[in-house]
Backbone as a chain_set.jsonl record, in Angstrom:
{"seq": "EVQLVESGGGLVQAGGSLRLSCVASGFTVDDYAIGWFRQAPGKEREGVSCFSSADGSAYYADSVKGRFTISSDNAKNTVYLQMNSLKPEDTAVYYCAAKYGSSWSIVSTCAPNTYDVWGQGTQVTVSS", "coords": {"N": [[6.728, 16.65, 11.89], [4.646, 13.915, 11.376], [4.105, 12.232, 8.432], [2.615, 10.911, 5.441], [2.888, 10.546, 1.989], [1.312, 9.747, -0.927], [1.78, 8.707, -4.33], [1.564, 8.176, -7.902], [-0.721, 7.009, -8.883], [-3.339, 6.575, -11.39], [-4.877, 6.354, -14.659], [-5.312, 3.34, -16.309], [-5.236, 0.712, -18.72], [-6.864, -2.481, -18.569], [-4.794, -5.169, -17.629], [-2.522, -3.698, -17.65], [0.131, -1.88, -15.907], [1.03, -0.238, -12.841], [3.009, 1.753, -10.622], [2.875, 2.512, -7.333], [3.922, 4.98, -5.003], [4.973, 5.682, -1.69], [5.902, 8.1, 0.34], [7.52, 8.655, 3.319], [7.686, 10.928, 6.057], [9.085, 12.409, 8.971], [9.344, 10.146, 10.445], [10.99, 6.921, 10.495], [10.733, 4.394, 8.101], [11.52, 1.788, 8.648], [10.981, 1.273, 11.263], [8.379, 0.81, 11.437], [5.333, -0.873, 10.537], [4.185, -0.821, 7.257], [1.418, -0.252, 5.277], [-0.576, -0.871, 2.351], [-3.713, 0.128, 1.377], [-7.046, -0.02, 0.076], [-9.958, 1.592, -1.22], [-12.937, 1.217, -2.723], [-15.716, 2.779, -4.427], [-18.559, 2.755, -2.407], [-17.74, 0.59, -0.976], [-16.051, -1.052, 1.769], [-12.955, -0.012, 3.27], [-10.077, -1.863, 2.478], [-7.386, -4.105, 3.267], [-4.599, -4.347, 1.213], [-1.846, -4.923, 0.907], [0.659, -5.444, 3.294], [3.636, -4.63, 5.128], [6.913, -5.15, 6.423], [9.756, -3.362, 6.461], [11.91, -3.819, 8.0], [12.406, -6.541, 8.252], [11.568, -7.56, 5.887], [9.225, -8.974, 5.699], [6.028, -9.733, 4.366], [2.576, -9.273, 3.636], [-0.09, -10.255, 1.559], [-3.244, -9.603, 0.164], [-5.536, -12.086, -0.936], [-6.678, -11.475, -3.368], [-4.784, -10.048, -4.772], [-2.448, -11.415, -4.829], [0.485, -12.568, -6.404], [0.267, -10.682, -8.37], [0.707, -8.11, -7.375], [3.397, -6.359, -5.793], [5.065, -5.476, -2.905], [7.506, -3.218, -1.681], [10.502, -1.622, -0.426], [12.531, 1.34, -0.199], [14.744, 2.068, 1.91], [16.621, 4.064, 2.227], [15.465, 6.156, 0.938], [13.28, 6.399, 2.438], [10.844, 5.336, 1.594], [8.06, 3.474, 0.471], [6.921, 1.129, -1.862], [4.361, 0.056, -4.167], [4.117, -2.193, -6.52], [2.081, -2.793, -9.166], [0.851, -5.143, -11.212], [-0.669, -6.653, -14.133], [-3.246, -5.496, -13.988], [-6.692, -5.255, -13.082], [-10.133, -4.387, -13.817], [-11.541, -4.487, -11.396], [-9.663, -3.687, -9.567], [-9.843, -1.02, -9.382], [-9.88, 1.828, -7.403], [-9.465, 4.102, -4.612], [-6.262, 4.338, -3.428], [-4.489, 3.992, -0.465], [-1.673, 4.642, 1.605], [-0.466, 3.604, 4.777], [0.736, 3.737, 8.166], [1.968, 1.906, 10.952], [3.235, 1.798, 14.184], [5.809, -0.447, 14.964], [6.788, -3.703, 13.867], [6.142, -6.37, 13.852], [5.303, -9.756, 12.864], [2.689, -10.34, 13.458], [1.448, -7.873, 13.326], [1.938, -7.155, 10.662], [0.74, -9.274, 9.225], [-1.911, -9.107, 9.911], [-2.909, -6.739, 8.804], [-4.985, -4.853, 8.977], [-7.087, -2.135, 8.389], [-8.134, -0.566, 10.475], [-6.29, -0.66, 12.46], [-4.127, 0.857, 11.887], [-2.211, 3.873, 12.161], [-1.247, 6.277, 11.002], [-1.993, 8.041, 8.095], [-1.931, 8.469, 4.552], [-3.02, 10.75, 1.937], [-4.205, 9.512, -0.166], [-4.428, 8.009, -3.447], [-5.791, 7.908, -6.656], [-6.635, 5.049, -8.477], [-7.534, 3.868, -11.558], [-8.82, 1.394, -13.532], [-9.445, 0.526, -16.734], [-11.677, -1.388, -18.751]], "CA": [[5.371, 16.19, 11.6], [4.554, 12.585, 10.773], [3.321, 12.387, 7.216], [2.763, 9.981, 4.33], [2.396, 11.119, 0.739], [1.252, 8.762, -2.002], [1.76, 9.169, -5.713], [1.693, 7.108, -8.88], [-1.997, 6.537, -9.393], [-3.706, 7.051, -12.714], [-5.786, 5.562, -15.484], [-4.585, 2.332, -17.061], [-6.089, -0.333, -19.274], [-6.741, -3.803, -17.96], [-3.563, -5.838, -18.025], [-1.4, -2.779, -17.51], [0.858, -1.811, -14.643], [1.308, 1.031, -12.187], [3.775, 1.656, -9.385], [2.542, 3.529, -6.342], [4.975, 5.322, -4.053], [4.535, 6.256, -0.413], [7.069, 8.727, 0.965], [7.291, 8.958, 4.73], [8.497, 11.962, 6.687], [8.844, 12.516, 10.408], [9.656, 8.859, 11.064], [11.699, 6.034, 9.576], [9.807, 3.311, 7.756], [11.907, 0.467, 9.148], [10.458, 1.099, 12.617], [6.933, 0.726, 11.313], [4.665, -1.626, 9.483], [3.568, 0.047, 6.26], [0.407, -0.977, 4.526], [-1.362, -0.278, 1.264], [-5.126, -0.175, 1.518], [-7.818, 0.586, -0.998], [-11.383, 1.741, -0.988], [-13.734, 1.447, -3.923], [-16.99, 3.42, -4.088], [-19.573, 1.912, -1.801], [-17.144, -0.567, -0.303], [-15.201, -0.763, 2.912], [-11.516, 0.006, 3.02], [-9.521, -3.195, 2.673], [-5.931, -4.238, 3.208], [-4.074, -4.915, -0.032], [-0.54, -5.491, 1.218], [1.335, -4.833, 4.437], [5.057, -4.898, 4.944], [7.921, -4.671, 7.356], [11.053, -3.221, 5.802], [12.954, -4.261, 8.921], [12.771, -7.932, 7.956], [11.085, -7.93, 4.555], [8.009, -9.791, 5.727], [4.941, -9.084, 3.627], [1.27, -9.902, 3.525], [-0.861, -9.855, 0.393], [-4.599, -10.102, 0.057], [-5.647, -13.143, -1.953], [-7.08, -10.899, -4.649], [-3.665, -9.415, -5.467], [-1.26, -12.284, -4.787], [1.035, -12.893, -7.714], [0.17, -9.526, -9.274], [1.224, -6.915, -6.693], [4.598, -6.563, -4.99], [5.4, -4.357, -2.026], [8.943, -3.144, -1.431], [10.89, -0.34, 0.167], [13.88, 1.894, -0.325], [14.868, 2.711, 3.224], [17.414, 5.285, 2.079], [14.532, 7.201, 0.51], [12.132, 6.358, 3.343], [9.734, 5.182, 0.661], [7.517, 2.136, 0.231], [6.319, 1.055, -3.191], [3.454, -1.033, -4.509], [4.125, -2.475, -7.946], [0.826, -3.447, -9.507], [0.871, -5.682, -12.572], [-1.876, -7.379, -14.568], [-4.357, -4.823, -13.326], [-8.054, -5.616, -13.461], [-11.094, -3.322, -13.485], [-11.91, -4.558, -9.977], [-8.636, -3.033, -8.76], [-10.151, 0.405, -9.343], [-10.134, 2.293, -6.038], [-8.48, 5.024, -4.05], [-5.25, 3.578, -2.698], [-3.886, 4.728, 0.643], [-0.68, 3.978, 2.426], [-0.636, 3.885, 6.201], [1.834, 3.249, 8.989], [1.682, 1.539, 12.34], [4.502, 1.56, 14.871], [6.051, -1.863, 15.238], [6.893, -4.435, 12.606], [6.019, -7.804, 14.087], [4.514, -10.474, 11.862], [1.265, -10.252, 13.815], [0.966, -6.598, 12.808], [1.98, -7.195, 9.199], [-0.185, -10.267, 8.663], [-3.3, -8.693, 10.169], [-3.169, -5.791, 7.706], [-6.341, -4.334, 9.18], [-6.984, -0.671, 8.333], [-8.476, 0.129, 11.718], [-5.17, -0.734, 13.406], [-3.036, 1.72, 11.415], [-2.339, 5.156, 12.845], [-0.887, 7.419, 10.164], [-2.546, 7.799, 6.76], [-1.744, 9.423, 3.488], [-4.236, 11.368, 1.409], [-4.786, 8.621, -1.157], [-4.195, 8.244, -4.872], [-6.814, 7.188, -7.421], [-6.251, 4.094, -9.513], [-8.679, 3.5, -12.371], [-8.458, 0.399, -14.536], [-10.522, 0.43, -17.713], [-11.785, -2.718, -19.367]], "C": [[5.422, 14.843, 10.895], [3.618, 12.668, 9.578], [3.637, 11.283, 6.213], [2.17, 10.629, 3.092], [2.475, 10.065, -0.353], [1.317, 9.444, -3.36], [1.808, 7.947, -6.619], [0.391, 6.552, -9.419], [-2.272, 7.086, -10.786], [-4.696, 6.128, -13.383], [-4.95, 4.614, -16.333], [-5.569, 1.311, -17.607], [-5.865, -1.646, -18.523], [-5.523, -4.526, -18.527], [-2.325, -4.984, -17.87], [-0.82, -2.78, -16.106], [0.937, -0.371, -14.144], [2.208, 0.751, -10.994], [3.407, 2.841, -8.493], [3.734, 3.734, -5.41], [4.359, 5.954, -2.818], [5.783, 6.785, 0.285], [6.717, 9.131, 2.386], [8.206, 10.085, 5.188], [8.124, 12.045, 8.157], [9.066, 11.216, 11.162], [10.379, 8.001, 10.025], [10.869, 4.78, 9.354], [10.23, 1.976, 8.361], [11.552, 0.264, 10.618], [8.96, 0.792, 12.616], [6.522, -0.358, 10.334], [4.011, -0.611, 8.549], [2.585, -0.78, 5.45], [-0.15, -0.169, 3.37], [-2.791, -0.786, 1.411], [-5.852, 0.458, 0.349], [-9.286, 0.633, -0.619], [-12.059, 2.096, -2.3], [-15.055, 2.085, -3.513], [-17.99, 2.416, -3.532], [-19.048, 0.703, -1.064], [-16.302, -0.118, 0.877], [-13.731, -0.745, 2.483], [-10.945, -1.371, 3.345], [-7.994, -3.175, 2.577], [-5.516, -4.932, 1.923], [-2.753, -5.625, 0.243], [0.06, -4.728, 2.375], [2.739, -5.408, 4.549], [5.88, -4.387, 6.1], [9.243, -4.568, 6.609], [12.189, -3.653, 6.706], [13.391, -5.692, 8.612], [12.25, -8.421, 6.614], [9.827, -8.761, 4.541], [6.866, -9.014, 5.083], [3.699, -9.949, 3.634], [0.608, -9.378, 2.256], [-2.272, -10.408, 0.514], [-4.66, -11.12, -1.076], [-5.918, -12.56, -3.336], [-5.922, -10.29, -5.435], [-2.411, -10.278, -5.481], [-0.817, -12.654, -6.198], [0.992, -11.746, -8.699], [0.809, -8.277, -8.68], [2.462, -7.302, -5.881], [4.885, -5.298, -4.188], [6.901, -4.386, -1.744], [9.262, -1.788, -0.827], [12.292, 0.051, -0.263], [14.094, 2.692, 0.955], [15.689, 4.002, 3.156], [16.539, 6.465, 1.667], [13.308, 7.268, 1.415], [10.827, 6.212, 2.57], [9.351, 3.711, 0.538], [6.761, 2.177, -1.087], [5.298, -0.081, -3.253], [3.466, -1.147, -6.026], [2.893, -3.3, -8.261], [0.875, -3.846, -10.967], [-0.437, -6.405, -12.864], [-3.124, -6.787, -13.923], [-5.691, -5.203, -13.939], [-8.989, -4.464, -13.134], [-11.487, -3.328, -12.002], [-10.829, -4.032, -9.042], [-8.87, -1.524, -8.656], [-10.567, 0.826, -7.932], [-9.206, 3.467, -5.739], [-7.536, 4.186, -3.183], [-4.589, 4.49, -1.671], [-2.702, 3.939, 1.19], [-0.862, 4.454, 3.868], [0.498, 3.226, 6.978], [1.346, 2.931, 10.393], [3.013, 1.226, 13.013], [4.633, 0.082, 15.235], [6.025, -2.649, 13.938], [6.817, -5.94, 12.806], [5.145, -8.447, 13.021], [3.018, -10.388, 12.19], [0.67, -8.944, 13.301], [0.892, -6.644, 11.288], [0.886, -8.106, 8.652], [-1.644, -9.909, 8.909], [-3.768, -7.72, 9.092], [-4.602, -5.231, 7.782], [-6.295, -2.816, 9.227], [-7.268, 0.01, 9.662], [-7.373, 0.048, 12.766], [-4.016, 0.185, 13.019], [-3.3, 3.16, 11.828], [-2.141, 6.379, 11.953], [-1.292, 7.104, 8.738], [-2.131, 8.889, 5.795], [-3.083, 9.894, 2.948], [-4.913, 10.511, 0.352], [-4.428, 9.007, -2.582], [-5.152, 7.342, -5.654], [-6.169, 6.277, -8.454], [-7.522, 3.681, -10.247], [-8.207, 2.563, -13.477], [-9.646, 0.234, -15.473], [-10.496, -0.942, -18.388], [-11.632, -2.64, -20.873]], "O": [[6.162, 14.666, 9.927], [2.478, 13.117, 9.699], [4.761, 10.787, 6.14], [1.079, 11.196, 3.141], [3.549, 9.553, -0.668], [0.953, 10.611, -3.507], [2.058, 6.83, -6.166], [0.399, 5.712, -10.318], [-1.546, 7.941, -11.293], [-5.275, 5.24, -12.756], [-3.998, 5.031, -16.993], [-6.621, 1.078, -17.012], [-4.813, -1.872, -17.926], [-5.259, -4.499, -19.729], [-1.203, -5.486, -17.95], [-1.216, -3.563, -15.243], [0.914, 0.579, -14.925], [2.183, -0.34, -10.423], [3.602, 4.002, -8.852], [4.453, 2.793, -5.076], [3.358, 6.666, -2.895], [6.615, 6.013, 0.761], [5.748, 9.851, 2.625], [9.356, 10.182, 4.759], [6.984, 11.78, 8.536], [8.983, 11.188, 12.39], [10.379, 8.314, 8.834], [10.365, 4.179, 10.303], [9.382, 1.108, 8.571], [11.798, -0.811, 11.166], [8.36, 0.547, 13.663], [7.27, -0.711, 9.422], [3.366, 0.337, 8.998], [2.903, -1.88, 4.998], [-0.188, 1.061, 3.41], [-3.029, -1.986, 1.552], [-5.331, 1.369, -0.295], [-9.781, -0.164, 0.179], [-11.787, 3.134, -2.903], [-15.473, 1.945, -2.364], [-18.229, 1.362, -4.122], [-19.824, -0.12, -0.579], [-15.895, 1.041, 0.97], [-13.332, -1.362, 1.495], [-11.288, -1.969, 4.365], [-7.404, -2.336, 1.896], [-6.037, -5.997, 1.593], [-2.565, -6.78, -0.138], [-0.022, -3.501, 2.429], [2.998, -6.532, 4.119], [5.593, -3.341, 6.681], [9.789, -5.58, 6.172], [13.314, -3.837, 6.242], [14.574, -6.025, 8.694], [12.469, -9.575, 6.246], [9.398, -9.212, 3.48], [6.756, -7.797, 5.238], [3.764, -11.179, 3.638], [0.732, -8.199, 1.923], [-2.465, -11.554, 0.921], [-3.92, -11.02, -2.054], [-5.447, -13.083, -4.346], [-6.054, -10.04, -6.633], [-1.411, -9.9, -6.09], [-1.626, -13.002, -7.058], [1.614, -11.82, -9.759], [1.391, -7.473, -9.408], [2.562, -8.411, -5.357], [4.938, -4.196, -4.734], [7.49, -5.455, -1.588], [8.397, -0.917, -0.731], [13.115, -0.786, -0.635], [13.676, 3.845, 1.062], [15.47, 4.922, 3.943], [16.827, 7.615, 1.998], [12.41, 8.081, 1.199], [9.837, 6.884, 2.861], [10.208, 2.828, 0.506], [6.052, 3.138, -1.385], [5.368, -1.044, -2.49], [2.9, -0.31, -6.729], [2.686, -4.372, -7.694], [0.932, -2.993, -11.854], [-1.206, -6.724, -11.957], [-3.955, -7.513, -13.377], [-5.804, -5.44, -15.142], [-8.681, -3.645, -12.268], [-11.737, -2.27, -11.426], [-11.057, -3.939, -7.836], [-8.166, -0.835, -7.919], [-11.487, 0.254, -7.346], [-8.294, 3.777, -6.505], [-7.973, 3.427, -2.318], [-4.185, 5.612, -1.979], [-2.732, 2.709, 1.231], [-1.347, 5.556, 4.126], [1.132, 2.283, 6.504], [0.455, 3.582, 10.938], [3.825, 0.475, 12.473], [3.7, -0.543, 15.74], [5.305, -2.286, 13.008], [7.369, -6.702, 12.012], [4.352, -7.776, 12.361], [2.184, -10.367, 11.286], [-0.489, -8.912, 12.887], [-0.102, -6.222, 10.696], [0.184, -7.736, 7.711], [-2.522, -10.369, 8.179], [-4.862, -7.851, 8.542], [-5.314, -5.154, 6.781], [-5.544, -2.253, 10.023], [-6.696, 1.063, 9.946], [-7.503, 0.624, 13.846], [-3.03, 0.281, 13.75], [-4.442, 3.618, 11.848], [-2.802, 7.4, 12.14], [-0.98, 6.031, 8.221], [-1.998, 10.059, 6.156], [-4.141, 9.494, 3.434], [-6.07, 10.753, 0.008], [-4.162, 10.171, -2.882], [-5.3, 6.16, -5.344], [-5.28, 6.684, -9.202], [-8.473, 3.201, -9.63], [-7.312, 2.896, -14.254], [-10.731, -0.157, -15.043], [-9.444, -1.557, -18.565], [-11.695, -3.663, -21.554]]}, "num_chains": 1, "name": "protein.A"}
C-alpha cells in the first residue's frame, strides 16, 4: 500500500522552529517528487516546497524562502521540512504528497492538484 505519514506539527511561538517529517511506504521517495503543501482555514491549499531526492532539486514558495528547508533521508524513505523563523501566517495544516517522476518541471510547478498520494496532514500553529 502506498502511504505517506506526516508528523512533527505542533504549537510554537513566532520566531520558533519545527521540523516536519514525511515517511513514505510502498514506494521509494527517490523515484518521486515529494512536496509539502499547506492549507489555512478559508484558504486554498498551496505549495510550500517541492523536492526531488534523486538530484536534490528543490522549489520554495516566496513566502518561505530563506526560512524553510526541505531534505530527505533516502535510507529512511523520509522527507523533512525544517521550518525556522516561523510566523503566525505559517499557521496551517501541512500535508506531504508524492508524484511519480522527479523532473524539474514537476518539482518547480509544485501544484497540489498534480500530486497523487497524500498524507493525512499535521497541524502547525504559530502564536504571536
